[in-house]
N, C-alpha and C positions, 0 to 999 in steps of 0.2 A: 596104376589107374587113378585118373584125375578125381579128385575129391571135391564136391561142392560145398564151399564154406559160407555160410551165411554173413553177409557184411552188415555192420551196424549202421546206423543213420550218419554219424558224423564221418566215419571212415569213407562212406560212399560218396560224400561231397568232394574229398581229396582225391578219391580214385577217378571219379568221373571228370573231375578237372583235368586230370593228366590224359585221360583217355581222349575227350574233345579237343584238347590242344593237338594232340597226334592225328585227330582227323581234321585239322583245319580250321578249328574254331577257338582262336585265342581269346577273343573277347569273353565268350561264354565260360571258357575256363578262369578268367579273371574274376567274372561274376560270381563264380561257385566259391572260388577262393575266398573272396571277400565275404559271401555269405557265411562261410565257416568262421572266419574271424570275428565278424559282427553278429553272429547268431543270439549271443546274450542279450542283445537290446531288444529281442522279440520273445517274450518268455512263453507265450503259447507255441510259437513256432518250434521254439528251443525244446520245449517239453514234448512235442510231437517227435522230432527228430532224435533227441538223445534217447527217448522211450520207446523207439521203435522196435516192436516186438519181433518182426517176420525179416526175411533177407531184404534189405533195403536195395539192393541192386535190383533184383527181381522185380520189386515194385517200382523201380525208376524214380528213387526218392529224390535224388539230385533235380531231375528233369522236371519234378512238380515244382521244385524251389524256381529253378531258372525260368519256367512259365509264369509263376506268379510275379517275378520281378519285371518280366518283359511284357506282361499284361499292364501292370501299373505304368510303365514307362511309355507304352502305346496310348494309354489313358491321359498322360502328361502331368502326374502327379505321383509322388513328390516332384517338384520342378527340378531339383539337383538330379534325381534318377533319370528323368526324361532327357535333360541336358547330357549326361553320361551316354546315353544311348544315341544320341544326334552327334556324339563325337566333339562337344564342346568343352570337355575337360576329361580328366584322367584319375578323379580322386574316386576310386571304386569303393574303397571303405566307407568315406563319407556318405556317398549316395546311398549306397546299398543298407548301410547302418541306420540312416534317417529312415529308408523305407521300412525296415524291420521294425523300428520304433514306432513309427505313425500308422502303419498298414498292417500291423500283426494278426489280426482277425482274418483280413482277407488272404494274406499269405498261408495262413494255418489252415484255411479253407481249400486252396490249392493242395497243400500237403496232404490232405485226407481224402482227395478225390482221386480215383484211378486215371492216369494220363489216357486222353485220346488223341494221338497225333494224326492219324488218317493220313499218313504220308503217301502223296501220290507218286511220288519217285520211284516207291517199291514195285509199282506196277511194272516197270521196264523189266525186271528180273522175273517177274510172274509172266509175262506175255513171252519172254524167251523160253521158259518151261513149257508153256502151251503150245509153242511151235514144235518142241520135241513130240508132244502128246498128239498134235495135229499130223505130223508125219507118221506116227504109229497106226492111227486110225482113220484119218482123212474124214473127219466129221466135224461139224460145228459143236459149240460148247453150251451146256446149261451149267452156270456158275452158281455155286452155293458157298457164300462166305460166312465164316463165323467171326465174331468181333468187329463188326462192320463199322462202328463208330458213326460217322456221316454218311457212310455209304459210298463215298467218293471212288473207292477202287471198283465198285460194281459197274461203273461207267468207264471201265479200262477199255473196253470193244470201241469208244467214241474218242479216244486219245490216239495222238501219233507217235511212233517212236523212230529212234535211230539206235540200233543195237549193234555196235561194232562197225557200222556202215550197212547193216541190213535194215532196210526201212518196212515200217509195218503199221497198220492203222490208218487213221485218216491224217494225212498230211497236211490239211487245212484246218484241223481242229485247233482251239485256242490253247488247248493243253498238249505240249509238246515233252516227251521225256528222251532224254539223250545222256545216259550215265557214261562216264569214262569207262571205257571198256579194255580189259586186259584178256589176253588170250584168244584162241580162234572165235570169230563170230558164229553165232547160232545158225543151224541150217533155216533158211527162209521157208515159212509156211504160211498158208492164210490164217488171219485172225477173223475169226466170225462166231459171234455171241448170238444164240438165239433167246436166251433168258438169263436173267442174274437176280438172285434173290439173297438177302443178308440177314443176319440177327445180331443184336447187341443189347446188353443188359440196361444200357442207357443210350439209346440212339439219338444221334443229334440231329437237329432240324435244320438244313441249309437256309432257311427262309427266315431264321430266327438271328438277328443281327447280333444279340449279345451272345448267343451260343457260339456264332462264327468268330466273334473276337476272342473267346476263351480258345477256340481251337488254333487261331492263327498266334495265340501266344506261346505255343508250344513250338513253334518254328524257331530255329536260332536266329539272333538278331542280326549276326554277321554272314547270314546266307539269304540275301535278299531274292536271289532267284528262285528259291523256295517257297518264299512268301507269296511271290508274284503267281508263281504256278498253282499255289494253293487258292489264291483268289479266283484264279481262271477256273479251277475245277468246281469251287462253289458255285460260281456263275452258272456252269454247265448243269449242275446238281439241280439247280432252281428251274433251268428248262427242261431238264430230263431227269424228274425226280427218281431216284433209285428205290427199287421195292424193298423196304427195310422194315424189320419186325422187332418188337420188344420181345425179348425173353431170354432165358437160360440156353446158352449154345448147346449143351450135351442133349437137351430135350427137344429142341428144335430141329438138331441135326438129324435125331433119330427118326423124327416125324418126316423130315424132307427126304432122307434115304428110302423111308418105306413107301413114299408115293411112287406110283409107275412111272417108269422111264420110257420115254419115246425110242423107238427103233431108230438108228442111224444119227443118234445125238450122244455125244460124250459128256456125261456128268462130271463135273469137277468140284472137289472140296477144296478151298483154299483158305489160308489165314496169314496174316502178317503180324508179328509182334504181339500175338495174342496169348500163347500157350502159357507164358511165364506168369500170366495174371490168373490163369484158371487154378483152383485148387487141386493138388494131386490126384484125388478120387475123380474129378471131373475129366482132368487131362487123360487118364487111363481110361475112361468111358469114349472119349472122343476117338482114341487110337483103335480100341477094339471094335466100336461100331463101323469104322471105315474098313478094317479088315474084312469084318463080317459082310460088309455091303460088297467088298471086292470079291470074295468068294462066290457071291451069286452073279458077279458081272459077267457078260458074254461079249464076244466079238460085235455083235449087234447093239449091245447096250453097254458099253464099257464105263469104267471109272478112273478117274486120276485123282491124286492128292498132291497139291502143291503146297509147300510151306516155307515162310521166309522168316526164321526164327534165330534168337540166340541159342547157341550151345547151352547145357545145362551150367557148364563153368563159366558162362558169360564170356568166353574167349575169342569168339568170332560169331558172325552172323552167317548162317548157311541157307542156301536155296535148294530145298531137297525135293525129289520127286518120285512118286511111285505111281505105276497104273495097272489096272486089272482088267481082262487077264493078259499076262505077259513079261510084265516087269514090277513084279510085287515087292521085291527087295527095294528097301529105301535107298535111293542115290542122291549124292550131294554134286548139283550141277555147278555150283559157283559158291565162292565166298562173297559176300557182299559189304559194302558201307552199311551202317543201320539204317540209314534214310534213302538208300538206293542210288547215292550219288556216284559210286563206283561198283563195277562188277568184274569180278575175277573168274572168269568162266573156265571151268575144268574139264 
């Protein structure tokens, strides 16, 4: 039996550096390694990381530090950090150390905030799961998303997809999602969304420039294609504002599931990289209420549950699917890159 071992803040920086290097982001790995070596130069940030009381891996603490440094580099100061990100030198320790020394308060603010990556690339795997549901029920979808952040994935019906050679969505959309696909392609089915609503404790406004700049800071600096796609998705969110509410996920979901469901529409609960941030009791509530709603589902008013999440041991990211009635047992459809860059279809 695999045991979940909480990881300390300092250990998480080195663990994540190894992980992202293996995922094809050597620049980010070097940023995190320099951050670990130079952490002493930012006393507030050092105190936060060394004193982290929870599981630093589940809290994505290393990604908070990486985002803070990327944010500063995009802002252009400190100048040496911005130059490092532009590829003008390779003195990681000097640049990261200066940033920690001169921008300690800002970096510490990032460390204390829950990340909101809102990665559009994950929608590719989610759409592949929706294709399986569409083949089971042949109905359009009503999407309910918890942890929506800026609500960009609520617009997934407006994007275009190439999923192992299977095309879906809008091929003329400014946002195109085409993960590296391994294994058989999913069985094609129409992507039709009749409504999409989401909730977040701190929903982000696509019309607020400062908020969007913070959102873009979470993109890995050595993955410019993701940054471009995010900018396009933000632009679409301004043209097609997602229906996004502020609230507690478990309370909001209970109310949403209690609303009458139209016949001939499949209701879908979806989430990506959200469960790790919920307190255990809230996580249990979400799972329990989905199963309760599933027991009341009928062939005319079915329910599906799509999740894109780390396993408890954070050893892999799984795309999991259940639907009610008919396939209540949770099935892992694919193993995925954390940002959806690749999908290993099972």
